[in-house]
All heavy atoms as a GROMACS GRO file, in nm:
protein
  430
    1MET      N    1   0.505   1.046  -0.292
    1MET     CA    2   0.376   1.039  -0.354
    1MET      C    3   0.297   0.958  -0.250
    1MET      O    4   0.350   0.862  -0.178
    1MET     CB    5   0.391   0.956  -0.482
    1MET     CG    6   0.257   0.914  -0.540
    1MET     SD    7   0.292   0.838  -0.698
    1MET     CE    8   0.142   0.803  -0.754
    2THR      N    9   0.166   0.990  -0.234
    2THR     CA   10   0.081   0.921  -0.132
    2THR      C   11  -0.036   0.865  -0.208
    2THR      O   12  -0.097   0.947  -0.297
    2THR     CB   13   0.044   1.012  -0.028
    2THR    OG1   14   0.147   1.064   0.047
    2THR    CG2   15  -0.060   0.938   0.071
    3VAL      N   16  -0.069   0.745  -0.195
    3VAL     CA   17  -0.183   0.685  -0.257
    3VAL      C   18  -0.274   0.617  -0.172
    3VAL      O   19  -0.233   0.572  -0.058
    3VAL     CB   20  -0.140   0.569  -0.358
    3VAL    CG1   21  -0.245   0.503  -0.426
    3VAL    CG2   22  -0.041   0.640  -0.460
    4THR      N   23  -0.402   0.631  -0.192
    4THR     CA   24  -0.507   0.562  -0.104
    4THR      C   25  -0.550   0.426  -0.154
    4THR      O   26  -0.578   0.409  -0.265
    4THR     CB   27  -0.626   0.660  -0.084
    4THR    OG1   28  -0.580   0.780  -0.041
    4THR    CG2   29  -0.730   0.598   0.023
    5PHE      N   30  -0.553   0.322  -0.065
    5PHE     CA   31  -0.585   0.190  -0.090
    5PHE      C   32  -0.718   0.162  -0.016
    5PHE      O   33  -0.711   0.172   0.103
    5PHE     CB   34  -0.481   0.089  -0.057
    5PHE     CG   35  -0.362   0.090  -0.140
    5PHE    CD1   36  -0.260   0.189  -0.118
    5PHE    CD2   37  -0.345  -0.006  -0.246
    5PHE    CE1   38  -0.149   0.189  -0.199
    5PHE    CE2   39  -0.228   0.004  -0.318
    5PHE     CZ   40  -0.136   0.091  -0.300
    6PRO      N   41  -0.833   0.125  -0.077
    6PRO     CA   42  -0.956   0.083  -0.006
    6PRO      C   43  -0.932  -0.041   0.059
    6PRO      O   44  -0.862  -0.138   0.008
    6PRO     CB   45  -1.059   0.081  -0.114
    6PRO     CG   46  -0.982   0.052  -0.247
    6PRO     CD   47  -0.851   0.124  -0.217
    7LEU      N   48  -0.984  -0.058   0.183
    7LEU     CA   49  -0.974  -0.176   0.262
    7LEU      C   50  -1.115  -0.238   0.279
    7LEU      O   51  -1.218  -0.155   0.300
    7LEU     CB   52  -0.914  -0.156   0.404
    7LEU     CG   53  -0.778  -0.098   0.402
    7LEU    CD1   54  -0.734  -0.060   0.545
    7LEU    CD2   55  -0.677  -0.199   0.328
    8THR      N   56  -1.127  -0.374   0.265
    8THR     CA   57  -1.242  -0.445   0.284
    8THR      C   58  -1.223  -0.565   0.377
    8THR      O   59  -1.114  -0.571   0.415
    8THR     CB   60  -1.313  -0.490   0.154
    8THR    OG1   61  -1.222  -0.580   0.095
    8THR    CG2   62  -1.338  -0.377   0.050
    9GLU      N   63  -1.324  -0.646   0.390
    9GLU     CA   64  -1.310  -0.763   0.473
    9GLU      C   65  -1.199  -0.859   0.404
    9GLU      O   66  -1.116  -0.910   0.476
    9GLU     CB   67  -1.432  -0.836   0.495
    9GLU     CG   68  -1.522  -0.778   0.595
    9GLU     CD   69  -1.650  -0.865   0.625
    9GLU    OE1   70  -1.640  -0.981   0.615
    9GLU    OE2   71  -1.744  -0.806   0.658
   10LYS      N   72  -1.209  -0.876   0.276
   10LYS     CA   73  -1.116  -0.963   0.204
   10LYS      C   74  -0.976  -0.888   0.167
   10LYS      O   75  -0.884  -0.956   0.159
   10LYS     CB   76  -1.181  -1.010   0.075
   10LYS     CG   77  -1.291  -1.094   0.095
   10LYS     CD   78  -1.348  -1.156  -0.034
   10LYS     CE   79  -1.475  -1.234  -0.015
   10LYS     NZ   80  -1.529  -1.297  -0.139
   11ARG      N   81  -0.985  -0.757   0.168
   11ARG     CA   82  -0.857  -0.689   0.138
   11ARG      C   83  -0.824  -0.601   0.266
   11ARG      O   84  -0.855  -0.481   0.263
   11ARG     CB   85  -0.880  -0.607   0.013
   11ARG     CG   86  -0.885  -0.686  -0.111
   11ARG     CD   87  -0.884  -0.585  -0.229
   11ARG     NE   88  -0.857  -0.663  -0.354
   11ARG     CZ   89  -0.842  -0.606  -0.474
   11ARG    NH1   90  -0.871  -0.484  -0.478
   11ARG    NH2   91  -0.823  -0.673  -0.574
   12ASP      N   92  -0.776  -0.660   0.362
   12ASP     CA   93  -0.735  -0.600   0.489
   12ASP      C   94  -0.590  -0.558   0.488
   12ASP      O   95  -0.520  -0.568   0.394
   12ASP     CB   96  -0.775  -0.696   0.600
   12ASP     CG   97  -0.695  -0.828   0.602
   12ASP    OD1   98  -0.609  -0.843   0.508
   12ASP    OD2   99  -0.715  -0.902   0.685
   13ALA      N  100  -0.553  -0.502   0.608
   13ALA     CA  101  -0.421  -0.448   0.619
   13ALA      C  102  -0.313  -0.548   0.596
   13ALA      O  103  -0.210  -0.522   0.537
   13ALA     CB  104  -0.407  -0.381   0.758
   14GLU      N  105  -0.328  -0.662   0.640
   14GLU     CA  106  -0.230  -0.781   0.626
   14GLU      C  107  -0.224  -0.808   0.481
   14GLU      O  108  -0.096  -0.818   0.428
   14GLU     CB  109  -0.272  -0.904   0.706
   14GLU     CG  110  -0.164  -1.003   0.707
   14GLU     CD  111  -0.202  -1.122   0.789
   14GLU    OE1  112  -0.267  -1.110   0.890
   14GLU    OE2  113  -0.164  -1.232   0.758
   15THR      N  114  -0.327  -0.818   0.413
   15THR     CA  115  -0.323  -0.846   0.264
   15THR      C  116  -0.252  -0.732   0.190
   15THR      O  117  -0.178  -0.758   0.096
   15THR     CB  118  -0.462  -0.870   0.210
   15THR    OG1  119  -0.529  -0.964   0.294
   15THR    CG2  120  -0.471  -0.902   0.065
   16LEU      N  121  -0.277  -0.612   0.232
   16LEU     CA  122  -0.209  -0.494   0.169
   16LEU      C  123  -0.070  -0.505   0.186
   16LEU      O  124   0.005  -0.477   0.085
   16LEU     CB  125  -0.271  -0.366   0.234
   16LEU     CG  126  -0.207  -0.239   0.173
   16LEU    CD1  127  -0.225  -0.227   0.013
   16LEU    CD2  128  -0.256  -0.109   0.249
   17LEU      N  129  -0.025  -0.527   0.310
   17LEU     CA  130   0.128  -0.538   0.331
   17LEU      C  131   0.193  -0.651   0.238
   17LEU      O  132   0.303  -0.621   0.184
   17LEU     CB  133   0.156  -0.568   0.472
   17LEU     CG  134   0.121  -0.455   0.573
   17LEU    CD1  135   0.151  -0.484   0.712
   17LEU    CD2  136   0.196  -0.319   0.536
   18LYS      N  137   0.129  -0.760   0.227
   18LYS     CA  138   0.176  -0.871   0.136
   18LYS      C  139   0.179  -0.820  -0.009
   18LYS      O  140   0.282  -0.846  -0.088
   18LYS     CB  141   0.095  -0.990   0.145
   18LYS     CG  142   0.114  -1.069   0.284
   18LYS     CD  143   0.019  -1.180   0.287
   18LYS     CE  144   0.021  -1.251   0.420
   18LYS     NZ  145  -0.062  -1.356   0.439
   19HIS      N  146   0.067  -0.746  -0.049
   19HIS     CA  147   0.067  -0.690  -0.188
   19HIS      C  148   0.177  -0.598  -0.208
   19HIS      O  149   0.242  -0.595  -0.319
   19HIS     CB  150  -0.079  -0.634  -0.203
   19HIS     CG  151  -0.096  -0.562  -0.335
   19HIS    ND1  152  -0.106  -0.642  -0.452
   19HIS    CD2  153  -0.106  -0.437  -0.372
   19HIS    CE1  154  -0.136  -0.561  -0.554
   19HIS    NE2  155  -0.124  -0.437  -0.506
   20LEU      N  156   0.197  -0.505  -0.114
   20LEU     CA  157   0.312  -0.405  -0.123
   20LEU      C  158   0.437  -0.473  -0.141
   20LEU      O  159   0.529  -0.428  -0.222
   20LEU     CB  160   0.309  -0.302  -0.015
   20LEU     CG  161   0.190  -0.216  -0.003
   20LEU    CD1  162   0.197  -0.126   0.125
   20LEU    CD2  163   0.174  -0.121  -0.126
   21THR      N  164   0.466  -0.580  -0.062
   21THR     CA  165   0.588  -0.650  -0.064
   21THR      C  166   0.608  -0.713  -0.206
   21THR      O  167   0.724  -0.712  -0.263
   21THR     CB  168   0.595  -0.762   0.037
   21THR    OG1  169   0.583  -0.693   0.160
   21THR    CG2  170   0.717  -0.831   0.038
   22SER      N  171   0.503  -0.757  -0.265
   22SER     CA  172   0.516  -0.820  -0.408
   22SER      C  173   0.558  -0.713  -0.508
   22SER      O  174   0.593  -0.757  -0.615
   22SER     CB  175   0.384  -0.887  -0.443
   22SER     OG  176   0.285  -0.790  -0.467
   23HIS      N  177   0.540  -0.589  -0.480
   23HIS     CA  178   0.578  -0.484  -0.565
   23HIS      C  179   0.702  -0.410  -0.511
   23HIS      O  180   0.724  -0.294  -0.546
   23HIS     CB  181   0.452  -0.380  -0.574
   23HIS     CG  182   0.356  -0.432  -0.653
   23HIS    ND1  183   0.349  -0.433  -0.795
   23HIS    CD2  184   0.222  -0.496  -0.615
   23HIS    CE1  185   0.229  -0.493  -0.832
   23HIS    NE2  186   0.155  -0.524  -0.728
   24ASN      N  187   0.775  -0.470  -0.429
   24ASN     CA  188   0.913  -0.433  -0.382
   24ASN      C  189   0.895  -0.309  -0.291
   24ASN      O  190   0.990  -0.218  -0.284
   24ASN     CB  191   1.008  -0.406  -0.499
   24ASN     CG  192   1.038  -0.532  -0.570
   24ASN    OD1  193   1.061  -0.632  -0.507
   24ASN    ND2  194   1.046  -0.520  -0.703
   25LEU      N  195   0.785  -0.294  -0.227
   25LEU     CA  196   0.764  -0.190  -0.134
   25LEU      C  197   0.763  -0.249   0.014
   25LEU      O  198   0.684  -0.348   0.034
   25LEU     CB  199   0.631  -0.118  -0.153
   25LEU     CG  200   0.638  -0.027  -0.288
   25LEU    CD1  201   0.496   0.007  -0.318
   25LEU    CD2  202   0.730   0.088  -0.279
   26SER      N  203   0.830  -0.192   0.099
   26SER     CA  204   0.844  -0.260   0.240
   26SER      C  205   0.830  -0.151   0.348
   26SER      O  206   0.875  -0.048   0.325
   26SER     CB  207   0.970  -0.343   0.259
   26SER     OG  208   1.082  -0.255   0.244
   27VAL      N  209   0.758  -0.193   0.451
   27VAL     CA  210   0.753  -0.101   0.568
   27VAL      C  211   0.855  -0.149   0.664
   27VAL      O  212   0.860  -0.266   0.698
   27VAL     CB  213   0.606  -0.117   0.619
   27VAL    CG1  214   0.592  -0.032   0.752
   27VAL    CG2  215   0.505  -0.066   0.529
   28PRO      N  216   0.938  -0.064   0.734
   28PRO     CA  217   0.956   0.076   0.718
   28PRO      C  218   1.058   0.112   0.613
   28PRO      O  219   1.116   0.213   0.600
   28PRO     CB  220   1.003   0.115   0.846
   28PRO     CG  221   1.077   0.007   0.904
   28PRO     CD  222   1.016  -0.116   0.845
   29GLY      N  223   1.108   0.007   0.533
   29GLY     CA  224   1.215   0.022   0.434
   29GLY      C  225   1.204   0.139   0.335
   29GLY      O  226   1.280   0.235   0.344
   30ASN      N  227   1.098   0.138   0.245
   30ASN     CA  228   1.090   0.240   0.145
   30ASN      C  229   0.943   0.294   0.136
   30ASN      O  230   0.910   0.361   0.044
   30ASN     CB  231   1.143   0.194   0.014
   30ASN     CG  232   1.065   0.066  -0.034
   30ASN    OD1  233   0.970   0.022   0.017
   30ASN    ND2  234   1.116   0.007  -0.134
   31CYS      N  235   0.857   0.265   0.232
   31CYS     CA  236   0.724   0.324   0.223
   31CYS      C  237   0.666   0.331   0.369
   31CYS      O  238   0.723   0.265   0.455
   31CYS     CB  239   0.623   0.233   0.136
   31CYS     SG  240   0.567   0.081   0.193
   32VAL      N  241   0.570   0.418   0.382
   32VAL     CA  242   0.499   0.441   0.509
   32VAL      C  243   0.341   0.411   0.491
   32VAL      O  244   0.296   0.463   0.391
   32VAL     CB  245   0.522   0.584   0.562
   32VAL    CG1  246   0.440   0.605   0.690
   32VAL    CG2  247   0.667   0.612   0.581
   33VAL      N  248   0.287   0.331   0.590
   33VAL     CA  249   0.147   0.310   0.566
   33VAL      C  250   0.074   0.358   0.684
   33VAL      O  251   0.112   0.342   0.805
   33VAL     CB  252   0.125   0.144   0.572
   33VAL    CG1  253  -0.028   0.114   0.566
   33VAL    CG2  254   0.193   0.081   0.451
   34SER      N  255  -0.032   0.439   0.658
   34SER     CA  256  -0.120   0.504   0.761
   34SER      C  257  -0.244   0.431   0.744
   34SER      O  258  -0.313   0.454   0.649
   34SER     CB  259  -0.119   0.645   0.749
   34SER     OG  260  -0.214   0.708   0.838
   35LEU      N  261  -0.296   0.362   0.849
   35LEU     CA  262  -0.425   0.290   0.842
   35LEU      C  263  -0.548   0.383   0.895
   35LEU      O  264  -0.534   0.435   1.004
   35LEU     CB  265  -0.417   0.163   0.915
   35LEU     CG  266  -0.317   0.050   0.868
   35LEU    CD1  267  -0.326  -0.060   0.960
   35LEU    CD2  268  -0.365   0.018   0.720
   36LYS      N  269  -0.648   0.379   0.823
   36LYS     CA  270  -0.776   0.449   0.868
   36LYS      C  271  -0.881   0.344   0.876
   36LYS      O  272  -0.846   0.228   0.862
   36LYS     CB  273  -0.818   0.560   0.766
   36LYS     CG  274  -0.703   0.656   0.723
   36LYS     CD  275  -0.665   0.739   0.857
   36LYS     CE  276  -0.562   0.839   0.809
   36LYS     NZ  277  -0.495   0.910   0.915
   37VAL      N  278  -1.014   0.380   0.894
   37VAL     CA  279  -1.114   0.291   0.910
   37VAL      C  280  -1.125   0.201   0.791
   37VAL      O  281  -1.126   0.075   0.795
   37VAL     CB  282  -1.239   0.354   0.951
   37VAL    CG1  283  -1.361   0.246   0.960
   37VAL    CG2  284  -1.232   0.420   1.086
   38HIS      N  285  -1.149   0.251   0.668
   38HIS     CA  286  -1.175   0.177   0.559
   38HIS      C  287  -1.074   0.206   0.437
   38HIS      O  288  -1.096   0.166   0.327
   38HIS     CB  289  -1.312   0.216   0.492
   38HIS     CG  290  -1.434   0.178   0.586
   38HIS    ND1  291  -1.461   0.047   0.612
   38HIS    CD2  292  -1.508   0.252   0.664
   38HIS    CE1  293  -1.556   0.039   0.706
   38HIS    NE2  294  -1.591   0.171   0.741
   39VAL      N  295  -0.962   0.281   0.477
   39VAL     CA  296  -0.857   0.294   0.373
   39VAL      C  297  -0.722   0.291   0.436
   39VAL      O  298  -0.712   0.302   0.559
   39VAL     CB  299  -0.877   0.441   0.294
   39VAL    CG1  300  -0.997   0.442   0.216
   39VAL    CG2  301  -0.868   0.544   0.400
   40ALA      N  302  -0.619   0.275   0.349
   40ALA     CA  303  -0.484   0.283   0.390
   40ALA      C  304  -0.416   0.386   0.310
   40ALA      O  305  -0.442   0.380   0.187
   40ALA     CB  306  -0.418   0.147   0.390
   41GLN      N  307  -0.347   0.480   0.360
   41GLN     CA  308  -0.269   0.576   0.280
   41GLN      C  309  -0.126   0.527   0.285
   41GLN      O  310  -0.066   0.504   0.390
   41GLN     CB  311  -0.286   0.714   0.348
   41GLN     CG  312  -0.426   0.767   0.327
   41GLN     CD  313  -0.425   0.911   0.394
   41GLN    OE1  314  -0.369   0.928   0.495
   41GLN    NE2  315  -0.512   0.988   0.329
   42VAL      N  316  -0.068   0.507   0.166
   42VAL     CA  317   0.071   0.468   0.153
   42VAL      C  318   0.148   0.570   0.086
   42VAL      O  319   0.113   0.621  -0.020
   42VAL     CB  320   0.074   0.328   0.069
   42VAL    CG1  321   0.208   0.280   0.065
   42VAL    CG2  322  -0.009   0.223   0.130
   43SER      N  323   0.262   0.603   0.150
   43SER     CA  324   0.344   0.699   0.100
   43SER      C  325   0.485   0.637   0.057
   43SER      O  326   0.537   0.549   0.138
   43SER     CB  327   0.374   0.820   0.206
   43SER     OG  328   0.258   0.877   0.221
   44SER      N  329   0.544   0.678  -0.053
   44SER     CA  330   0.669   0.628  -0.087
   44SER      C  331   0.732   0.719  -0.198
   44SER      O  332   0.662   0.782  -0.277
   44SER     CB  333   0.663   0.488  -0.150
   44SER     OG  334   0.788   0.448  -0.194
   45SER      N  335   0.861   0.719  -0.205
   45SER     CA  336   0.939   0.794  -0.306
   45SER      C  337   0.950   0.708  -0.438
   45SER      O  338   0.985   0.760  -0.535
   45SER     CB  339   1.077   0.848  -0.257
   45SER     OG  340   1.149   0.734  -0.225
   46HIS      N  341   0.908   0.588  -0.417
   46HIS     CA  342   0.920   0.493  -0.532
   46HIS      C  343   0.782   0.498  -0.604
   46HIS      O  344   0.697   0.412  -0.598
   46HIS     CB  345   0.946   0.348  -0.488
   46HIS     CG  346   1.076   0.339  -0.428
   46HIS    ND1  347   1.192   0.309  -0.493
   46HIS    CD2  348   1.120   0.353  -0.289
   46HIS    CE1  349   1.298   0.304  -0.415
   46HIS    NE2  350   1.253   0.345  -0.287
   47THR      N  351   0.764   0.606  -0.688
   47THR     CA  352   0.636   0.632  -0.735
   47THR      C  353   0.574   0.534  -0.835
   47THR      O  354   0.465   0.496  -0.847
   47THR     CB  355   0.630   0.772  -0.810
   47THR    OG1  356   0.738   0.784  -0.907
   47THR    CG2  357   0.654   0.881  -0.707
   48THR      N  358   0.674   0.481  -0.922
   48THR     CA  359   0.636   0.380  -1.021
   48THR      C  360   0.585   0.254  -0.959
   48THR      O  361   0.484   0.201  -0.983
   48THR     CB  362   0.754   0.346  -1.113
   48THR    OG1  363   0.792   0.468  -1.180
   48THR    CG2  364   0.711   0.241  -1.226
   49ALA      N  365   0.659   0.205  -0.849
   49ALA     CA  366   0.614   0.081  -0.783
   49ALA      C  367   0.484   0.100  -0.705
   49ALA      O  368   0.396   0.018  -0.706
   49ALA     CB  369   0.721   0.038  -0.683
   50LEU      N  370   0.476   0.219  -0.644
   50LEU     CA  371   0.344   0.246  -0.578
   50LEU      C  372   0.230   0.259  -0.670
   50LEU      O  373   0.123   0.212  -0.635
   50LEU     CB  374   0.368   0.382  -0.507
   50LEU     CG  375   0.259   0.419  -0.402
   50LEU    CD1  376   0.223   0.317  -0.311
   50LEU    CD2  377   0.285   0.550  -0.329
   51GLY      N  378   0.248   0.330  -0.787
   51GLY     CA  379   0.149   0.340  -0.885
   51GLY      C  380   0.103   0.203  -0.945
   51GLY      O  381  -0.022   0.188  -0.951
   52THR      N  382   0.197   0.117  -0.968
   52THR     CA  383   0.171  -0.020  -1.014
   52THR      C  384   0.090  -0.095  -0.910
   52THR      O  385  -0.005  -0.162  -0.937
   52THR     CB  386   0.295  -0.087  -1.056
   52THR    OG1  387   0.366  -0.008  -1.154
   52THR    CG2  388   0.275  -0.229  -1.103
   53ALA      N  389   0.135  -0.092  -0.777
   53ALA     CA  390   0.057  -0.154  -0.679
   53ALA      C  391  -0.074  -0.109  -0.657
   53ALA      O  392  -0.168  -0.186  -0.647
   53ALA     CB  393   0.150  -0.138  -0.536
   54ARG      N  394  -0.102   0.020  -0.673
   54ARG     CA  395  -0.239   0.074  -0.664
   54ARG      C  396  -0.319   0.031  -0.770
   54ARG      O  397  -0.444  -0.014  -0.755
   54ARG     CB  398  -0.233   0.222  -0.654
   54ARG     CG  399  -0.374   0.288  -0.653
   54ARG     CD  400  -0.455   0.240  -0.532
   54ARG     NE  401  -0.581   0.304  -0.519
   54ARG     CZ  402  -0.688   0.234  -0.558
   54ARG    NH1  403  -0.681   0.110  -0.613
   54ARG    NH2  404  -0.811   0.287  -0.551
   55THR      N  405  -0.263   0.023  -0.897
   55THR     CA  406  -0.356  -0.024  -1.011
   55THR      C  407  -0.386  -0.168  -0.996
   55THR      O  408  -0.496  -0.202  -1.029
   55THR     CB  409  -0.271   0.005  -1.136
   55THR    OG1  410  -0.235   0.139  -1.146
   55THR    CG2  411  -0.334  -0.054  -1.264
   56ALA      N  412  -0.286  -0.249  -0.951
   56ALA     CA  413  -0.312  -0.390  -0.929
   56ALA      C  414  -0.406  -0.418  -0.821
   56ALA      O  415  -0.448  -0.531  -0.812
   56ALA     CB  416  -0.179  -0.466  -0.913
   57TRP      N  417  -0.428  -0.334  -0.716
   57TRP     CA  418  -0.502  -0.357  -0.601
   57TRP      C  419  -0.652  -0.375  -0.634
   57TRP      O  420  -0.729  -0.450  -0.596
   57TRP     CB  421  -0.482  -0.246  -0.496
   57TRP     CG  422  -0.552  -0.262  -0.372
   57TRP    CD1  423  -0.655  -0.189  -0.325
   57TRP    CD2  424  -0.522  -0.350  -0.260
   57TRP    NE1  425  -0.706  -0.230  -0.207
   57TRP    CE2  426  -0.622  -0.338  -0.170
   57TRP    CE3  427  -0.442  -0.455  -0.262
   57TRP    CZ2  428  -0.627  -0.406  -0.048
   57TRP    CZ3  429  -0.436  -0.536  -0.134
   57TRP    CH2  430  -0.534  -0.509  -0.040
   0.00000   0.00000   0.00000
């Protein structure tokens, strides 16, 4: 499953990685993060954790 996370000045890539870790998702352990200009695409087979992280973002 791949989910898009919007990025802003306050919600940057570093904040996203901390957020994913709080939902038991880690790079490169069980997810992959692809950074674009204003979004990050996160892929993982742990769909429940990824969905919860996206909802909480």
